[in-house]
N, C-alpha and C positions, 0 to 999 in steps of 0.2 A: 427413467431408467433407475429400477432398483437396484441398490446395493447386496449382494448376495455374501453371507457368511457360510463358509465352508466348514464342515466337521472334518477333523483331521484323519478320520478314518472312512470318511463317505464323500466324495467330491460333489455329489448330488443333493447332499442333505441340506434343509433349510432351517433345520433346529438344533443349532448347535448349543450345548450345553453352558451357559455363560460363567459357571464356577469356576473359581480358580483351580480346585482341587484335581478337575479332569485334565488340566494342562499345564502340569508341572513336571514332565519327562522332558527331557531333550529333544526327542524325535517330533516333537509337535511345533519346536520352532522352525520355521522355513531354512534357515541358515545351516540346519542340524540335518535337513531332507526332508522336513515335513510339508505338509500342503499349506501354502499362503493360506492368512486368516481371511483375506476378501479375494474374489475373484476379480474385482475390478479396483483400479487405483484411486485411493481416496487422496485428493488433491486438497491443496490450499485455496479457500476462496472458490469452490465450483459455484458458478454463476447462478445467481437467483434470476428470473424471468418473471414479469407481470404476467396479466390476462392475456394468452396468446389472440383470444376472438378478437380483443380490442385492438392489438397490434396488426391483424390482418385487415380489419376495417381502415385502419389508417394507411394501409398498403395499397389496398383498393381504391381509396381517394387519392393517393399519390399517383398511381398508375393513369387514372382517368383525366387526371390535371396535366400529367406530363412534366410535372415540375419534380425534378430529382436532385436540384442542388442550386447553387447561386443564391443563398441566403432566402430559402424559400418558406412557405408559410408554417411548416413544423419548427424549423430552426427558430424563426420568431417568436413563434409560441414557447416553444421551451426557454428560450433566454428570459423572456418575460416572467415566466413561470419561477424559474430558478432564482433571478434577482429577488423576487417576492419571498421565496422560502428562505433564501438567506439573509433577507432584508438589508440587501445593498442596492445602489443605484443603477449598476451597470453588469451585465452578464454578456461575455462575447464567447461564444461557442468555437471551438476548434476542432482540427482533424484528431487531435490526441493531446495528451497532457504537455508532453516534451515541448512540442510546437507553441503551447501556451506560454512555458517558461521562456522561450526564445522570443516569443513577440513581446512579452514585457522588458526583457533584456534591451530589445531594439529599440522601443516606445520610450523606455528611460533614457536612452543614448548612453548606455554604460561604456566605459572604457578603464580597462586596468584590471584591479584584484577585485575578486569577491570572495566574502568569508562565508562559509558552509559546512556543516557538519560532514565529517566522512562516512559517518553511519547512516546511510541513505541509499537508496536504489542509485545505480550508476547512472541513468538519465537526469536527476539533477546536476550531478558535475558537467556530463557530457553536453546539457542545454548550453552551458556557460562556454566550455571549451569551444562549442561550434560558432560560435558568435565572438569569436577572438578575445574572449575575456580568460583570466587568469583564476581558476578556482584555488582556493586557499583554505586548505581543511583545518578545522578546529576541532576540541574534543567534546564529548557530551557528559551529560550529568547521567551516572548510573542507576540513579531512581527513576528519571522520569525517561532515558534512553535519547531525549531532546538535547539541541543545541546550548552547550554552556556558556552564559553571558560573559563569564569571567576569562575563560579561553579565548572566546571572541575579541574582547576588549584587548588583550595581549597582542593581537595579530594587526590591529589597525596602523596603516602608516598612510603617507602621503599618496600611495598609489591604490589605496582602497577606494572603489567607488560605490559599494553594497555590501548589504548584509543579506544573506537567504537563509532563511528559517524555514525548517522542516517539522510539521505537525505530525512526528511519527506515530502510526498506529490509530492516528485522528487524536491524539492528545494534543492538546494546545501547547505550542513552544512558548514559554516567557516572554510574552509580547510586549508586556510593559518594560521590561529590563530591554530588550532589543529596541524599541522605539526611544527611549532615552539615551541609548548609545548614539543609534543612528541620527539623534536630533543634535547631541551636542558635538557630532564629528560631521555635520553636515555631508552626510551621505545616505543614500537610499537604503530602504527597507522593502523586501517584498519576500513572499511566502510559497513554499512548496506544501498545498493542501490535497496532494494525490489521494493521501488516506482519510479525509478529514471531511466529506460531504455529510452535513447533518450533524455534525461535531459542535461542541460548544467551547470557550474559552470565559472564566469569569461571566459564566451565565449571557455571553453574546455568542452569536453564531460566526464561526469561523468563515471567512468570507470577506469580510471587509476591512482587515486589518492591513496597516503598512500601507505602500504605493497601490499594491496589487496583491492579488493571490492566485495561484494556478491551480487548477483541479484537473484529476485524470478520472474518466468514465470508461476506463478499459473494462473487458469483460468481466474479469476477477474483482473489480471493485463492489462497494456496496451498492453505489447507484451505477447502472451501465448503460452506454448507447452503443453496446456492441465494442466499439472503439471511438475514442473520442476525448475531449477534454473542455477547459473552459478559463477565462481569465474573468475575475469580477474585481470590482474596483467603485472605489466612489468619487474617483477623479475625473471630470468630463472630458477634459483635455486629454487626458491619457488612454481613456476609453476611446474615443474618436482616432486616435493615432492608430491604436491596436485594430480597430475596424479596417482602417484604409490599409494597414501592412497585411492583414490576413487576406484581402482580396486583390493582390497584385499592386496596391498602391492607389485604385480607381476611388476617386471622390464624387463623381458623377459619371453618367452615362459617356462614353467617349474620353474621358477626363483623367488621365494619371497624374496625381500630384507630385510622385516619388518613387522609390523602390518600396517594391511589395513581394509577396510570395503567395501560393496557393496554401491556405492553411484553412479552409472552411470545411465544415462539417457537411456532410450530404443528407437528404432529407430522410433516407431510409434509416440511418443513426437515430436522428431527430425523434423520428416516430418511436423507436425502442426507448428512447429517454423519456417520452411522455407516459408511454406505457409503464414503464419501471417507477415513474415518480408516482402516478396513482396507487401503487403497491408498495411505495418506499417505507412507510410506518409497519407494516407488517413484515417486510424484510428485515427491520431493524429489530422486532419484537421476535422474530425467529434467531436473530444471530445471537439476541441476548441470552436467549433459551440454550443456545449452544454454549455460549461461553460459561453460563451459569452451570450448567452440567459439567464441563471441565473443570471448573473450580471446585467442585464438591468431590469429584472422583480421584482428580490429580492431588487433592488436597492430602489424601490418604497414604500417598507414596513419597517416603523421605527421598529427598534429593531434588524434587521438582518444584517451582515456585511459579505460579502463574500470574501474569500482570492483571490488574484489576484497573478499572475506569473509574475515576471519581467524578468527570463530569459528564454531561450528555454526549453520548457516542453512538456510532453506529454498529459498534460491537463487531467489527470486521473480522479483526485477528485476534487468535488465542495464541499469546506470546508466552513462552516457558524458559525460565533459565534452569539449565541442569547443573547439578553439585556432584560430580563424580564421585567425590568421597564418601556422600550419604548415598549416591544410588548404586554405586558399585562399579559402574561404566561410565565414559567419557561420553560427551556429547557424540561425538562422531561415531562411536561403537554403538550408542543407542539409535542413531539415525540409519546405519548401515542396515541393523539388524530389523528396525521396522520397514524401512523399505524394501526388504527380502517380503515381509507380509503385506506388501501392497499399501501400507501406510506412508504416504509420501510427504513427512515432514520436512521442513526447509530450513536451512542456516541464513534466514536473513540478519543481517545484511553483510554476511561474510565474503571477503575479509576486509571490509572495508574500502571505500572507493580510493584511498590512497595507497591502496596495495594493489591495484589494477592499473592496467596501461590506460593512456599514455602517462598516468601520474607517478607510478612506481619509479619510473626511469628518471625523475626529477628530483635531484638531491635536496631541494628546498622542500617539495611537499612531505618529506619524510623526516625533516627536522623538527617539526612541532611536536608537541608533548601530545601523542595522542592514547595514552595508557590505558584510559577508560573505554576508548573505543576497542582497542586492541584486546582488553579483559572480556568485555561484552562478546565480542566477534567470535569468542572462542567457546561460549557456553549457552548460547541462544538457539533455540527453535520454535518454528511456528507451526501449528498444529492445523491437521486438515478439519475445514468448516464450510460454512455456505450450505447450499441446495443439497438435501439428501442425508445431513450428518446427524441421525437422530441420537436419542438419549442410548438406545440399544447398542448402536454403533460406536458411540464414545464410551461405554462400559467394556466393549470389546476390545478397544483399543488400549484402555486403560489396564485391563487385564494381560493383555498381551506384554506391557510394561513391566508387570509386575513378575511373570514368567522371566523377563530379560534380566530384570534385576536379582531375582533368586538365584539364575544361572550365571550371573556376574563372571565367576571365575572362568567357567567354559565359554564364556562369550568373549572375555578378553582374549582368552588363548586361541579362539578360532579366527580372530583379527589381528594377532599378533604376526 
């Protein structure tokens, strides 16, 4: 589906002049009654897909075999290929990334408190809470947006069972420091690698660090199985426990060895994973082009700073910090003006897990120093990316931001 750019005077035009000089009057902005720049919403991480014919062939074989679930051949094939791709001993596919985190908690037999960054998707904290654990939120490094080891160290006590690091945006989070802390305090260490498929930390693929790592293969991720996730680990015993938990506790035909749940990935999702894995290199290349275009064009606007990647990355996210003094409008004013143009930037991960329920109601979770988290949550935006976000579209997004900045007084008055 093509993304159509509208001329402000002709709703059916496909030939909008991208020069700024034709867009500097107030009526061109949608908040002032103009026509939205895009007829279709531009979303964060519009899903990539592989070669559809390859997927359809897999579906035909699946229908012929009548094997739709229960650790079928596509699941086994994808687990093997992902383990090889990430250079780990074990990959256990799951129905989603949240369940992958919960299975790790269960398999590690965690009890008590788990330290994690507040600046993450709420599912990271909820996975712990759902398992009867107590999330304890620590602060982040404002340069990397990842967990701050010093903040983490200050929170360790006799109730601490584990540290849960998050590789935010696919950037590896100070693994070495966290491993040292976990070892010295005899606690477990695992990672939320939802953003980090195909990314590296110190030239090693993310997936084999700590006791285990959890991936999300949600439709918006760089690598997708429609919906799904995985646990990766180099621990044989842990892998076997997770496999048993994933399938109701079965260890053999008609033999249940303990408590379990249904966390299996169906064949239809594994088939999509195999198809996307074939094209993953091309997906990353396209993501990098998108990211490079944003870097180039947003660099010209004072008040916007794009996060760059220093190691191998899937370039899934275009992360931008907003300086309202330089740009002329606040992060939220920019967001509302862009949303009116169908440019759906997002406030990841506002307002921080500690400011959401059920955690905000607990006094203890708000006693920790989370000043860096609070600061970043007020200035960060993630921009549209993924399939269909071309260089022309990015230039038009940037042109629209320039108009908003040039009309900052009028924009601020409109939202006051």
